[in-house]
One Martini backbone bead per residue (centre of mass of N, CA, C, O) as a GRO file, in nm:
protein
   88
    1MET     BB    1  -0.052   1.636  -1.680
    2ILE     BB    2  -0.168   1.356  -1.617
    3GLN     BB    3   0.087   1.238  -1.483
    4ILE     BB    4   0.106   1.443  -1.254
    5LEU     BB    5  -0.169   1.383  -1.124
    6GLU     BB    6  -0.116   1.085  -1.074
    7ALA     BB    7   0.134   1.122  -0.899
    8LEU     BB    8  -0.006   1.292  -0.678
    9MET     BB    9  -0.200   1.073  -0.591
   10ILE     BB   10   0.008   0.854  -0.513
   11VAL     BB   11   0.170   1.027  -0.313
   12SER     BB   12  -0.062   1.087  -0.122
   13PHE     BB   13  -0.106   0.795  -0.044
   14GLY     BB   14   0.199   0.734   0.035
   15ILE     BB   15   0.223   0.912   0.294
   16SER     BB   16   0.045   0.722   0.485
   17TRP     BB   17   0.203   0.448   0.506
   18PRO     BB   18   0.440   0.502   0.702
   19VAL     BB   19   0.255   0.579   0.938
   20ASN     BB   20   0.104   0.306   0.947
   21ILE     BB   21   0.350   0.127   0.996
   22ILE     BB   22   0.441   0.252   1.263
   23LYS     BB   23   0.178   0.199   1.411
   24SER     BB   24   0.180  -0.110   1.379
   25TYR     BB   25   0.449  -0.165   1.517
   26HIS     BB   26   0.373  -0.031   1.802
   27ALA     BB   27   0.094  -0.166   1.872
   28ARG     BB   28   0.079  -0.490   1.860
   29THR     BB   29  -0.204  -0.485   1.695
   30THR     BB   30  -0.526  -0.537   1.516
   31LYS     BB   31  -0.671  -0.320   1.626
   32GLY     BB   32  -0.830  -0.127   1.375
   33LYS     BB   33  -0.783  -0.345   1.158
   34SER     BB   34  -0.791  -0.452   0.799
   35ILE     BB   35  -0.712  -0.703   0.589
   36PHE     BB   36  -0.914  -0.650   0.360
   37PHE     BB   37  -0.832  -0.364   0.300
   38LEU     BB   38  -0.536  -0.421   0.229
   39ILE     BB   39  -0.598  -0.620  -0.003
   40PHE     BB   40  -0.763  -0.424  -0.179
   41ILE     BB   41  -0.539  -0.218  -0.216
   42LEU     BB   42  -0.335  -0.408  -0.341
   43PHE     BB   43  -0.513  -0.484  -0.582
   44GLY     BB   44  -0.530  -0.197  -0.696
   45TYR     BB   45  -0.227  -0.168  -0.756
   46ILE     BB   46  -0.204  -0.410  -0.942
   47CYS     BB   47  -0.404  -0.299  -1.149
   48GLY     BB   48  -0.249  -0.038  -1.211
   49ILE     BB   49   0.005  -0.177  -1.316
   50ALA     BB   50  -0.130  -0.346  -1.536
   51ALA     BB   51  -0.244  -0.106  -1.693
   52LYS     BB   52   0.026   0.022  -1.764
   53ILE     BB   53   0.140  -0.220  -1.918
   54LEU     BB   54  -0.098  -0.280  -2.122
   55SER     BB   55  -0.102   0.030  -2.238
   56GLY     BB   56   0.202   0.145  -2.258
   57THR     BB   57   0.228   0.369  -1.990
   58MET     BB   58   0.517   0.359  -1.896
   59ASN     BB   59   0.638   0.538  -1.611
   60TYR     BB   60   0.728   0.702  -1.327
   61VAL     BB   61   0.458   0.625  -1.179
   62LEU     BB   62   0.518   0.322  -1.138
   63VAL     BB   63   0.706   0.359  -0.896
   64PHE     BB   64   0.482   0.453  -0.696
   65TYR     BB   65   0.317   0.200  -0.706
   66CYS     BB   66   0.542   0.011  -0.599
   67ILE     BB   67   0.598   0.151  -0.331
   68ASN     BB   68   0.312   0.123  -0.217
   69MET     BB   69   0.299  -0.185  -0.237
   70VAL     BB   70   0.528  -0.242  -0.040
   71MET     BB   71   0.396  -0.102   0.206
   72ILE     BB   72   0.152  -0.290   0.218
   73VAL     BB   73   0.305  -0.550   0.262
   74ILE     BB   74   0.428  -0.461   0.528
   75ASP     BB   75   0.154  -0.419   0.672
   76ILE     BB   76   0.065  -0.714   0.643
   77MET     BB   77   0.299  -0.835   0.802
   78LEU     BB   78   0.227  -0.682   1.063
   79TYR     BB   79  -0.050  -0.804   1.097
   80VAL     BB   80   0.047  -1.092   1.137
   81ARG     BB   81   0.222  -1.037   1.379
   82ASN     BB   82  -0.008  -0.908   1.555
   83TYR     BB   83  -0.191  -1.154   1.557
   84TYR     BB   84   0.006  -1.326   1.732
   85PHE     BB   85   0.008  -1.135   1.970
   86ASP     BB   86  -0.300  -1.156   2.030
   87LYS     BB   87  -0.295  -1.471   2.088
   88GLY     BB   88  -0.025  -1.513   2.287
   0.00000   0.00000   0.00000
């Protein structure tokens, strides 16, 4: 049951990332975005993955952590792209 609840939490967070990525792609600006927020979220997922590995509780939930982390990295890359668009 614990794994199911953890998976539901990660999937719930993960649903918002594709929407955020699409918004970042189309906006072509960093206005309203925080690189520090994205980096802290990425750090949180890295810590979650490390905790799973170090505790020896690697299971299917780890896949969702990794998927979310990849989406955050994509959003960070879009932030960098949009930052250069903002600079003109």
